[in-house]
C-alpha positions, -999 to +999 in steps of 0.1 A: +324+121+289+332+127+321+322+165+322+289+154+307+284+129+336+300+151+366+281+183+355+245+166+351+245+180+317+209+181+299+217+193+265+244+184+239+248+197+207+276+179+182+284+165+149+278+128+142+313+124+141+316+137+179+287+116+191+301+084+175+336+096+196+313+099+227+292+066+224+326+050+215+341+058+254+312+043+269+287+071+276+251+059+279+235+090+285+201+098+305+169+105+302+170+140+310+196+147+280+183+166+250+203+160+222+211+178+188+231+165+158+239+186+131+266+196+106+264+164+086+237+140+076+228+117+104+228+085+099+201+057+109+222+036+131+235+068+148+202+081+155+188+046+167+218+050+192+215+082+202+172+077+207+181+047+231+201+068+254+185+102+258+154+120+263+148+135+228+170+137+198+170+167+172+181+167+138+194+202+130+201+219+096+219+251+089+246+262+066+274+286+080+263+312+059+229+313+075+243+319+112+238+280+114+206+264+128+180+274+105+154+242+114+151+214+134+131+183+132+127+158+165+133+120+157+113+097+176+117+068+149+149+068+123+134+071+086+159+075+056+162+104+050+155+121+083+138+152+076+153+184+088+123+198+105+104+235+097+119+267+096+129+282+130+116+313+142+127+344+120+143+323+093+123+312+062+132+285+038+128+280+005+129+251-021+139+266-057+126+246-086+136+256-122+140+292-128+145+300-093+109+301-080+094+283-052+090+243-061+056+227-055+056+200-025+072+169-030+090+185-060+131+185-058+152+219-059+175+239-043+173+245-005+177+285-001+172+303+031+162+339+040+157+364+067+182+385+091+201+353+097+217+353+065+252+368+060+263+398+034+283+374+015+323+360+013+350+385+020+369+393-006+348+372-032+322+390-048+321+370-077+311+340-056+289+361-032+267+373-058+260+337-071+245+324-039+236+357-019+208+368-036+175+388-031+144+366-016+121+351-044+094+359-021+103+392+000+134+409-024+139+436+004+151+402+026+187+385+018+189+351+006+213+325+006+213+293-021+228+265-001+235+239-030+216+215-009+190+193-026+159+189-008+119+188-011+087+200+009+071+168+027+032+165+027+033+171+066+051+204+059+085+194+069+120+192+045+138+171+034+178+176+026+188+150-002+223+159-005+245+181-030+236+198-059+271+203-073+303+189-066+305+203-027+307+178-003+318+181+037+347+160+053+348+162+088+328+192+089+350+212+062+334+221+029+353+204+000+348+212-039+356+177-054+363+199-086+395+215-067+405+180-056+407+169-091+421+197-106+453+192-081+456+158-095+461+166-128+484+189-120+507+156-118+525+150-151+517+111-155+481+119-149+457+119-176+425+123-159+413+121-126+378+116-108+371+119-071+339+108-053+326+107-017+326+076+001+300+076+026+293+041+048+272+061+072+300+067+100+322+091+086+329+106+047+363+099+028+375+107-007+382+081-033+404+094-065+397+075-098+428+086-115+438+075-150+477+071-166+499+045-180+524+048-150+512+058-118+523+055-083+501+055-053+527+071-032+542+095-057+502+108-060+500+106-024+532+128-020+520+151-049+484+153-029+501+163+001+517+191-015+491+213-030+465+200-008+453+202+030+451+172+049+406+171+047+409+173+010+435+143+003+422+114-012+419+085+014+417+060-014+431+052-047+419+039-080+444+031-111+428+027-144+437+028-177+412+052-185+381+068-172+346+051-183+330+083-206+293+090-212+274+094-245+284+131-241+322+123-236+317+135-199+331+114-173+304+088-161+303+092-125+272+066-121+299+040-135+328+050-111+302+047-082+300+008-093+336+005-092+338+024-055+338-008-034+359-030-061+393-042-050+419-012-054+452-029-064+474+001-057+464-008-020+483-041-023+517-022-028+515-011+008+539-030+030+520-058+054+521-059+092+552-084+099+536-093+135+510-086+159+520-056+175+520-041+139+486-058+125+467-044+156+482-008+148+474-009+114+439-022+121+437+008+147+444+031+118+424+018+093+392+022+115+401+056+127+407+069+092+381+048+072+402+033+049+404-004+040+440-012+055+472+009+059+505-001+053+533-001+081+554+023+063+527+048+053+528+084+067+496+093+089+494+126+073+500+114+039+466+088+045+447+114+055+453+119+095+439+147+110+434+155+146+404+140+153+416+108+139+449+110+162+426+112+196+408+082+179+442+059+175+453+069+212+417+055+225+424+026+206+459+022+214+448+024+252+422+000+249+444-026+227+477-024+246+470-009+281+494+022+272+489+059+274+503+070+240+510+105+238+499+124+207+530+139+203+546+102+202+520+094+174+531+126+153+568+120+157+564+082+147+540+092+119+542+054+106+527+015+123+564+006+117+577+033+141+549+037+163+549-002+170+590+003+180+575+029+204+557+005+222+582-021+220+611-004+230+595+026+254+561+010+265+546+044+246+552+063+278+583+083+266+577+118+266+582+132+231+585+170+230+601+176+196+584+163+165+608+168+136+590+184+108+622+187+084+655+174+085+691+195+083+723+203+104+720+239+109+704+258+137+667+246+140+636+267+138+613+260+166+576+258+157+554+267+185+519+251+197+506+223+171+529+202+148+504+193+117+497+229+109+536+237+105+542+207+082+532+224+047+558+252+055+587+234+071+584+208+039+586+245+018+616+263+039+642+242+022+680+248+030+698+229+056+682+238+087+656+213+109+622+220+116+608+211+146+573+211+163+575+217+198+548+193+216+542+200+252+520+171+272+498+200+285+491+206+244+473+167+251+452+180+281+439+210+264+428+189+236+413+162+257+393+189+278+384+206+243+368+170+235+350+169+266+331+206+263+359+220+287+379+255+280+411+249+298+426+274+322+458+284+305+486+310+315+509+325+285+537+326+311+537+293+323+531+278+290+561+297+278+581+286+302+576+255+298+583+257+260+615+273+267+629+245+288+620+224+260+638+244+237+666+249+256+671+210+261+675+208+224+697+237+219+713+248+248+728+285+233+718+307+206+711+323+184+673+309+184+646+307+154+610+309+167+578+304+147+539+303+159+505+309+143+478+324+162+482+317+199+515+301+192+528+336+177+518+348+212+535+320+234+567+323+208+568+360+215+571+354+254+595+330+247+619+353+228+616+376+258+625+348+280+656+339+262+666+374+256+660+379+294+688+351+298+714+369+279+706+349+244+700+361+211+669+352+188+680+355+154+644+348+140+609+357+157+582+349+131+545+351+140+517+339+115+486+361+116+491+365+153+462+391+168+455+401+206+426+411+219+440+446+216+443+445+182+409+439+176+384+470+165+349+474+155+343+481+119+314+507+129+295+505+095+300+469+089+285+462+123+258+490+124+243+474+093+241+442+104+228+446+134+205+475+126+188+449+107+187+425+130+172+446+155+149+461+126+133+421+123+138+405+154+115+407+186+125+426+220+145+393+235+169+396+203+168+434+204+184+431+241+212+406+227+224+431+202+224+463+225+241+438+249+267+429+222+269+468+212+282+475+247+312+452+239+297+422+260+309+383+247+339+392+227+348+353+227+320+349+201+345+356+176+362+326+182+347+295+174+355+262+197+363+252+230+403+250+224+401+287+207+383+301+238+406+287+262+435+307+242+416+339+236+411+340+276+447+331+280+459+359+260+434+384+277+453+377+309+483+384+292+503+418+292+531+421+265+565+436+274+585+453+249+606+436+229+635+456+210+644+427+186+631+422+150+597+411+147+582+397+116+543+397+112+527+376+084+493+387+080+467+366+062+451+390+042+414+375+044+413+367+081+379+372+096+375+382+133+336+377+138+310+400+127+316+436+129+353+429+138+389+437+119+425+437+133+446+465+130+476+455+108+500+453+134+478+427+154+480+450+187+517+439+195+530+468+173+529+493+205+555+466+223+576+457+190+591+491+176+611+473+153+579+450+138+576+442+100+546+436+087+540+412+054+510+403+035+501+366+026+470+355+009+444+335+020+427+330+057+437+326+091+444+288+087+444+285+050+478+307+045+497+275+061+482+251+035+486+248-002+487+272-027+491+299-001+519+282+017+541+286-011+537+324-006+544+324+033+574+299+027+589+321-003+587+353+022+600+334+053+633+320+034+643+354+030+649+355+068+658+318+074+689+313+058+709+288+077+725+304+109 
């Protein structure tokens, strides 16, 4: 908010949840601002609020597979549903009826996108690619992507998007296959059947699990889901039933389940109720941020669907309610309303929280660098008798805050490593030390290890998870040439100029999405690694992608500086390797080197 106001920003693009955060922070807008909303359907109340605060509001649409926006519609008066407009230049949009042929005006069909913006397919998933990346029904020489969204042409030539055609939904910008969540729940031995539905009240979307069985416990089901699913795929509400309603064909009657969505859920009453005003206020803030009816004082933040955006919302709520600045680290460490309330009572919420316990033990610790939540699934699977800590710096909160404001923080690998080293040595004054880090956290762990060894200490474990420095990225000439020649052939002169600039190596940061990631990339570019003669373990994600036309070297660029590097392949993508099911493979490989010291 502060950056927008200070810099006199005139164009802002964000998803509906991000717009709501901005409005909740008291942003008043301005007549010069052009607002764009996309990524998820724009609720009518949000459209009304943005129209009142901006000079113009645009509803934009476009799947990731088509290089983002494909259509746009100015919104002057909210309707339901809001049209997504007409195709943008050099992008063709279709509505496919039965048989995959273009549907007439007003007839509902599947939205498809054709033209040079369409991707070639999903890396390493040829069967799925063949299903959705097909020749254009109008121009077979052009690629077309079948989005799975339902839509129809309106009489004025604009397009309406009417939701998903299959079991795929969006939760906080992540695509979720409901069938995957249901399969994970059915794997529980006490579950006879399960169906998962999306609940969207216009403010945010959550998953509701309807589970059938004789002896079911919500706590056990939530723990089961946490072991197998990333946080954004875990249900936020549970409905326990003797059996699920079936239709005439014997399939689950989802319409009947939808009618039960808002019925009282008896499982919720098992949650421990607040015992005083402090706990009651905190529980209310959590429930609002997580978009669930109520929160028990002993519910684990991650188990009930907690994520970084919700955490930021909770911190804002605690600031307003108690007039204190609660570090995100304190929330991650407490993880329950009960413990967070105790923190507020005894420490006024301002005590530094630098080490977040991810797993308990009596041996020497394993320190996970830069981030907390992402390491939780791995820590819970390592076993043994070693504590695992997520090292959390106050600077990380500043980075997150600046990213939320649209600013990329100016970071130094050396300065951050020095601060992390101080925290680690306060907890463990002498070696041997064990360090681990994902991506940019791996670069920091590498530099921390250098500093510990410079001080005469032993580093017994240095594990890097899919860490790649800029020198470890290479062009994939054939892949790059095909994509860009196609764009040059079809695009106007201005697009050809942009393609030429990219060919000369400009704008490498386009490979990394997000403001925080850009700050990390800039810091890595300024960083000059030193030779490290200890053992380095690099666990590579087999399906990582670093942008169109880029691939990573096997050693991630650190090989020339780490002659004793050992490289291990782990299935999954960059962050996906840290979540089920791939994290099981990662834990098994790492466990060989993480025996108690």
